[in-house]
C-alpha positions in Angstrom: 0.0 17.7 -10.1 -1.6 15.0 -8.6 -5.4 17.6 -8.6 -6.1 21.4 -7.9 -7.6 21.8 -4.3 -8.9 24.5 -2.1 -6.2 24.4 -0.4 -8.0 25.0 3.3 -10.6 23.2 2.5 -8.5 20.6 2.0 -5.9 21.3 5.8 -9.4 20.8 7.1 -10.2 17.7 5.8 -6.4 16.0 6.5 -5.8 17.8 10.1 -10.0 17.0 10.9 -8.7 13.5 10.2 -5.4 13.8 12.1 -6.5 16.1 15.0 -4.2 18.4 13.6 -4.8 22.8 14.0 -8.0 24.2 11.2 -7.4 27.3 9.4 -6.8 30.1 11.5 -7.2 34.1 9.9 -4.2 35.7 9.6 -2.5 32.9 11.9 0.6 31.5 10.8 1.9 28.5 12.7 5.3 27.1 12.9 5.2 23.2 10.8 6.0 21.1 12.5 8.3 18.3 13.3 6.6 15.1 11.5 8.2 11.1 10.8 5.9 9.3 9.4 6.7 5.9 7.6 3.4 5.3 5.2 3.2 4.3 1.1 3.8 6.3 -1.6 0.2 7.3 -3.0 1.1 10.1 -6.3 3.7 11.9 -7.5 4.1 15.5 -8.4 5.4 16.4 -5.1 5.1 12.7 -2.6 2.1 11.7 -1.4 2.7 9.8 1.8 -0.2 9.2 4.2 -3.2 12.0 2.6 0.2 14.9 3.0 1.8 15.8 -0.4 5.5 17.0 0.8 7.3 19.4 -1.8 10.6 17.5 -1.9 13.1 20.3 -3.5 15.6 20.1 -1.4 15.0 16.7 -0.1 17.7 13.7 0.6 16.6 10.0 -1.0 18.4 6.9 -0.2 17.1 4.0 -2.0 18.7 0.6 -0.6 21.3 2.1 0.9 22.1 4.0 -1.7 21.8 8.1 -2.3 19.7 9.5 -5.6 17.4 11.6 -6.8 13.6 11.5 -6.6 13.6 8.9 -9.5 14.3 6.8 -7.2 11.0 6.5 -6.5 7.9 5.0 -7.3 4.6 3.8 -6.1 3.7 1.7 -3.8 6.8 1.6 -2.0 6.7 2.1 2.0 8.9 4.6 2.7 10.5 6.9 6.0 9.8 10.2 5.5 11.8 12.9 8.1 10.5 16.5 7.4 7.5 19.3 8.6 3.4 19.8 7.7 2.1 23.1 7.5 -1.7 24.3 8.5 -2.8 24.3 5.0 -2.2 20.3 5.6 1.3 20.3 2.5 4.2 19.4 4.0 8.1 19.4 3.3 9.8 16.4 2.6 13.7 16.4 4.6 14.6 13.2 3.9 12.7 9.8 2.5 14.3 6.9 3.0 12.8 3.4 1.7 14.4 -0.5 2.3 12.4 -3.3 -0.2 12.2 -6.3 2.3 13.0 -9.0 -0.2 14.7 -9.5 -4.0 15.3 -12.2 -4.5 14.0 -15.6 -6.7 10.7 -17.0 -6.8 10.2 -20.2 -5.4 6.5 -20.4 -5.6 4.0 -18.7 -6.9 0.3 -19.3 -5.0 -1.5 -16.0 -6.5 -5.0 -16.6 -8.1 -6.6 -15.0 -11.1 -8.1 -12.7 -9.3 -4.3 -11.4 -8.2 -4.9 -12.5 -5.0 -2.8 -15.3 -3.0 1.2 -15.6 -2.1 5.0 -16.0 -3.8 7.3 -18.1 -1.1 10.2 -15.7 -2.3 14.1 -16.7 -0.9 11.8 -18.5 2.2 10.0 -15.8 2.7 6.2 -15.8 2.5 4.7 -12.3 0.7 1.3 -11.7 0.1 -0.9 -10.1 -2.5 -3.9 -8.2 -2.5 -6.4 -5.7 -4.4 -4.2 -3.5 -3.1 -0.3 -4.3 -3.8 1.1 -2.0 -7.0 2.2 -4.2 -9.9 5.0 -3.1 -11.8 7.4 -5.2 -14.6 10.2 -4.5 -17.0 10.3 -8.0 -18.6 7.8 -8.4 -21.5 5.2 -11.1 -21.2 5.0 -10.5 -17.6 2.0 -8.2 -17.5 0.3 -8.8 -13.6 1.9 -10.9 -10.7 -0.4 -14.1 -11.9 2.3 -14.1 -15.1 4.6 -14.8 -12.0 6.8 -18.1 -12.3 9.4 -19.7 -10.0 12.8 -19.1 -11.3 11.9 -15.1 -11.6 13.8 -12.4 -9.8 11.2 -9.8 -7.5 11.4 -7.0 -5.3 8.7 -6.2 -2.8 7.9 -3.7 -0.3 5.0 -3.8 2.3 4.3 -4.7 5.7 6.3 -6.6 7.9 6.9 -7.4 11.9 10.5 -9.4 10.1 9.2 -12.2 10.9 9.1 -14.3 7.1 5.5 -12.5 6.7 5.0 -9.5 4.6 1.8 -8.1 2.7 2.9 -6.4 -0.2 2.6 -2.8 -1.0 4.5 -2.4 -3.9 6.2 -5.6 -6.8 8.0 -5.1 -9.4 9.9 -7.9 -11.9 13.4 -7.1 -12.0 14.1 -9.8 -14.3 13.0 -12.9 -16.1 16.0 -15.0 -13.3 19.4 -14.3 -11.6 22.2 -12.5 -13.6 25.3 -13.8 -12.6 27.0 -12.3 -10.6 24.0 -10.7 -9.4 23.2 -9.9 -5.6 20.2 -10.9 -3.8 19.3 -10.1 -0.7 16.4 -10.4 2.2 15.8 -9.3 5.9 13.2 -11.1 8.9 14.8 -12.1 12.5 17.5 -15.0 12.7 15.8 -18.2 14.7 17.1 -21.8 15.0 20.7 -20.2 14.8 23.8 -23.7 14.9 27.1 -22.0 15.3 28.0 -25.7 14.8 26.4 -26.1 11.5 26.8 -22.5 10.7 23.0 -21.7 10.0 20.3 -19.9 10.8 17.0 -20.1 9.6 15.2 -16.6 8.4 10.8 -17.6 7.8 11.0 -20.6 6.2 14.7 -20.5 4.6 18.2 -22.1 6.4 20.9 -20.1 5.6 24.5 -21.0 5.3 26.8 -18.8 6.3 29.7 -20.3 6.8 31.3 -18.4 4.2 30.0 -15.2 4.5 31.2 -11.3 5.6 29.5 -10.7 8.9 29.0 -7.0 9.4 27.8 -6.8 12.9 29.5 -3.2 14.6 26.8 -1.2 15.0 25.6 -3.7 17.2 25.9 -7.3 17.8 29.3 -9.0 18.7 28.0 -11.9 17.1 24.8 -13.1 15.6 21.9 -14.4 18.3 18.8 -15.3 17.7 16.2 -12.2 17.5 18.6 -10.2 15.8 17.3 -8.8 12.8 19.1 -8.7 9.4 19.7 -8.2 5.7 21.2 -11.3 4.5 23.4 -10.6 0.9 23.7 -13.9 -2.0 25.4 -14.4 -5.0 25.1 -17.8 -5.3 21.4 -17.9 -4.1 20.1 -20.6 -3.9 21.7 -24.5 -2.9 20.2 -27.3 -2.1 17.7 -26.4 0.3 20.0 -23.8 1.8 21.0 -20.3 0.9 24.5 -19.4 0.5 24.8 -15.8 2.0 28.2 -13.7 0.8 27.3 -10.9 3.4 25.3 -10.7 7.0 24.4 -7.1 7.9 23.0 -5.9 10.9 19.5 -4.4 9.9 18.0 -1.0 12.0 21.0 -1.9 14.8 19.2 -5.4 15.2 16.1 -4.2 16.0 12.8 -2.7 14.1 12.5 0.2 15.7 10.8 3.6 15.4 13.2 7.3 16.6 12.6 6.6 20.9 12.0 10.5 22.9 11.8 12.1 19.4 9.7 15.3 19.7 8.9 14.9 16.4 5.4 13.7 15.3 5.3 10.2 14.3 2.8 7.9 12.1 3.2 4.4 11.0 1.2 2.8 8.4 0.8 -0.7 8.5 -0.6 -3.7 9.8 -1.3 -5.0 13.0 0.7 -7.9 13.6 -0.9 -9.5 16.9 -2.7 -8.0 20.1 -0.8 -8.2 22.8 -3.5 -7.0 25.3 -6.1 -4.7 26.0 -4.1 -1.4 25.8 -1.3 -2.8 23.7 -0.6 -3.9 20.0 2.2 -4.7 16.7 2.1 -3.1 14.0 4.4 -3.6 11.7 6.5 -5.4 14.7 6.7 -1.7 16.3 4.7 -1.9 19.4 1.7 0.4 19.9 0.1 1.7 23.2 -3.5 2.2 22.9 -5.4 4.6 25.6 -8.7 5.7 26.3 -8.4 8.8 25.3 -6.8 7.4 21.8 -9.2 8.7 19.1 -10.7 5.9 16.4 -11.4 6.8 12.7 -13.7 4.6 10.2 -14.1 2.5 13.3 -13.7 1.5 17.4 -11.6 -0.2 19.3 -13.4 -2.9 19.1 -12.4 -3.4 15.3 -8.7 -4.0 17.1 -7.7 -7.7 15.3 -5.2 -9.1 14.3 -4.5 -8.1 10.2 -6.5 -4.7 10.5 -4.7 -2.4 7.8 -4.5 0.9 9.8 -2.7 4.1 10.5 -1.7 5.4 14.1 -0.4 8.6 14.6 1.0 9.5 18.4 4.6 10.1 19.9 7.6 7.4 20.7 8.2 7.3 23.8 12.1 6.0 25.5 11.1 3.2 25.7 10.5 2.8 21.3 6.9 2.4 22.0 4.2 4.6 19.8 1.9 6.1 21.7 -1.5 5.9 20.2 -3.6 9.6 19.9 -5.9 8.5 16.9 -5.4 4.6 14.8 -7.5 4.9 11.6 -8.5 1.9 9.8 -8.2 1.7 5.9 -11.4 2.2 4.3 -11.3 -2.0 2.5 -13.3 0.4 -0.4 -16.8 -0.9 -0.9 -17.5 -0.1 -4.7 -15.8 -1.0 -7.7 -15.8 -0.1 -11.5 -14.5 0.0 -14.7 -15.9 1.8 -17.4 -15.2 5.2 -19.2 -15.4 9.2 -17.2 -18.5 10.1 -18.3 -17.4 14.2 -16.7 -14.3 15.5 -15.0 -14.4 18.6 -12.6 -11.2 19.1 -11.7 -12.4 22.0 -9.3 -13.3 20.2 -7.3 -10.8 16.7 -8.0 -13.7 14.3 -8.8 -14.8 12.0 -11.9 -18.0 10.2 -13.4 -18.0 7.1 -13.7 -21.4 5.7 -15.3 -23.1 8.5 -13.9 -22.3 9.0 -10.2 -19.6 11.1 -8.7 -16.3 9.7 -7.4 -14.0 12.3 -5.5 -9.7 12.0 -5.4 -8.0 12.9 -1.9 -4.1 12.7 -1.0 -5.3 9.6 0.3 -6.0 7.5 -3.0 -3.5 6.0 -5.0 -3.1 6.8 -8.7 -1.0 5.1 -11.0 -1.4 5.6 -15.0 -1.7 1.9 -16.7 -2.3 2.7 -20.0 2.0 2.7 -21.2 3.1 -0.1 -19.0 6.8 0.1 -21.0 9.3 0.6 -19.0 10.9 3.9 -18.7 15.0 4.0 -19.0 17.1 5.5 -16.3 14.9 4.8 -13.0 12.3 7.0 -14.1 9.0 5.0 -14.5 7.7 6.5 -11.7 6.7 9.3 -14.1 4.2 7.9 -14.7 2.3 8.6 -11.6 2.5 11.9 -11.8 -1.1 12.3 -12.8 -4.1 12.9 -11.5 -7.7 14.9 -12.9 -6.3 17.1 -14.6 -4.3 14.9 -16.5 -7.7 12.7 -18.1 -10.1 13.1 -20.4 -13.6 11.5 -21.3 -13.5 8.7 -22.4 -10.7 7.4 -20.9 -10.8 4.4 -19.2 -11.1 4.3 -15.4 -10.8 0.9 -13.1 -11.3 2.8 -9.4 -12.1 0.9 -5.8 -14.0 3.8 -3.4 -15.6 4.1 0.1 -19.0 5.2 1.3 -17.7 8.8 3.3 -19.3 9.9 5.9 -21.5 12.0 3.3 -22.3 9.5 1.5 -20.9 10.3 -1.6 -17.8 7.7 -2.5 -14.3 8.4 -1.7 -12.1 7.0 -4.3 -9.2 4.6 -2.5 -7.6 3.6 -5.4 -7.3 4.5 -9.4 -5.4 3.2 -12.3 -5.8 4.4 -16.2 -6.4 1.1 -18.2 -6.3 1.0 -21.9 -9.4 0.6 -23.6 -10.1 -2.2 -25.0 -12.8 -2.9 -28.5 -15.8 -4.4 -26.9 -14.5 -5.1 -23.4 -17.4 -5.3 -21.0 -17.5 -2.3 -18.5 -17.5 -3.5 -14.7 -20.1 -2.6 -11.3 -19.0 -3.9 -7.8 -21.3 -3.2 -4.4 -24.0 -3.9 -2.4 -27.7 -4.5 -4.0 -30.4 -2.0 -3.2 -34.4 -3.3 -4.4 -37.2 -1.3 -4.9 -39.7 -3.0 -4.0 -42.3 -1.3 -5.4 -40.8 -0.2 -8.7 -38.5 -3.8 -8.9 -35.9 -1.6 -9.9 -32.4 -2.5 -8.8 -29.2 -0.1 -7.0 -25.7 -0.4 -6.7 -24.0 2.9 -5.0 -26.9 5.0 -7.3 -26.9 3.4 -10.0 -29.5 2.0 -11.3 -29.1 -2.4 -12.9 -30.8 -4.2 -15.5 -30.8 -7.8 -14.2 -33.3 -8.7 -17.0 -30.6 -10.9 -19.2 -29.0 -12.6 -15.9 -31.1 -15.9 -13.7 -29.2 -14.1 -10.6 -31.3 -13.9 -7.3 -31.9 -10.3 -6.4 -31.6 -9.9 -2.4 -31.5 -6.1 -1.2 -28.7 -6.1 0.7 -26.6 -8.7 -0.8 -22.9 -8.2 -3.0 -22.2 -8.5 -6.7 -20.0 -7.7 -9.4 -21.6 -7.7 -12.4 -21.2 -7.4 -16.2 -22.3 -5.2 -18.7 -23.0 -2.0 -20.7 -23.8 1.7 -19.1 -26.6 2.8 -21.2 -28.6 5.7 -21.0 -28.2 6.2 -17.4 -29.1 2.7 -16.8 -26.2 -0.7 -16.1 -27.4 -3.2 -18.4 -26.3 -5.9 -17.2 -25.5 -9.9 -19.3 -23.0 -11.4 -16.5 -23.7 -11.2 -12.7 -21.8 -13.1 -9.4 -23.3 -12.6 -6.1 -20.0 -12.2 -3.5 -19.5 -12.8 0.0 -20.0 -9.6 2.3 -16.7 -7.5 3.3 -17.3 -5.2 5.8 -16.5 -2.0 5.3 -12.9 -2.0 7.1 -9.7 -3.7 5.6 -8.5 -6.9 7.2 -5.5 -9.0 5.4 -5.2 -12.4 6.4 
């Protein structure tokens, strides 16, 4: 169970965000058919795009292999078909996952904060603070520890052009195992039929000895085809030696054309094609004067923005947007001990301030980082407020909601290390009359630091919360950010 909450209240919140019907006394509306593409944010059913989907009778397909719910993992970008009800819950009929790449790391340019890029078999993979990291390899505890030669699997937002914003990155092994197949997906470019090569991302693919499986669409390889390249030999010199090439999604990233289902798409704006047209994860999205915006306005539409789009798919395969929801960036970050819990209200308190979870909160338990056997890694993610206890160490990110409260976008329970400093990040408020300073309503004592406090400046503070005051021992000014998430 992710959390307990009044069903109708939850429905009002979710349906208000997505333009669905509210609760009606005595009236039961028929379930709405829905197709949604989004990141898994929690388990105990499956949470995708702010909806809790029951999965008892669902079909699960992961990388072309049918199996159980245990194959799913936090941070995977999945395609889900099912229904939603007026109470804000849903029932999944099928959940499908396909990775973007599972292959060898060529280089790692991620900084100490866990932000940067990796080259993985020719794809440029960007990781940010929202990327879910996992590893089954001893000694590799974060993306910073990943080195060339490691084998990783990536799921994320991609247009197929060789760039991926990772929503999940998992280290599979220290190096390629003999005979183990690796794979990468993308659009073919620079096809040279005589040399029997083409480029995918930044990698040259040698397909001279590859098995071609193109029967679903094209009869031959062509520039612009969306394919999956598999390799057993790996990279030799400057080329990846393909063992098999398969047409992916009929050769083009597309949504179900002319579907009667409601469609939701979570992703990143790859390109702005005009005032009424954008590309999200390689899919064409049409905007209009009737499109409604949440957490922002139409002026925020720009390449790199993280967002969620709801609408209908027309006969051309374009998503006609009814609603665009920009992803809040999280203007407050905390790391410290839980000092109070309210399971019924779905809140927890850190540093005396209340934080609220909702169905979109990414929840993770990092206390036990050991890999679980038999593909059941997701068991450790099936937790929420009701699994926490006072004194648990939490690292979290939140945004200021329209009521002025704090809503968590991400929460992870960590192992507490004795003597570890607590952390607080956000905008500083200065009460000049009494020389008092606050971050997110938390009073902070800066007397032991050399920082020059200015009202509105963004600060990262480390110290100890004692008797209602966060006593700061280390302070750093951070670059100012807007209240929405921009990638790139």
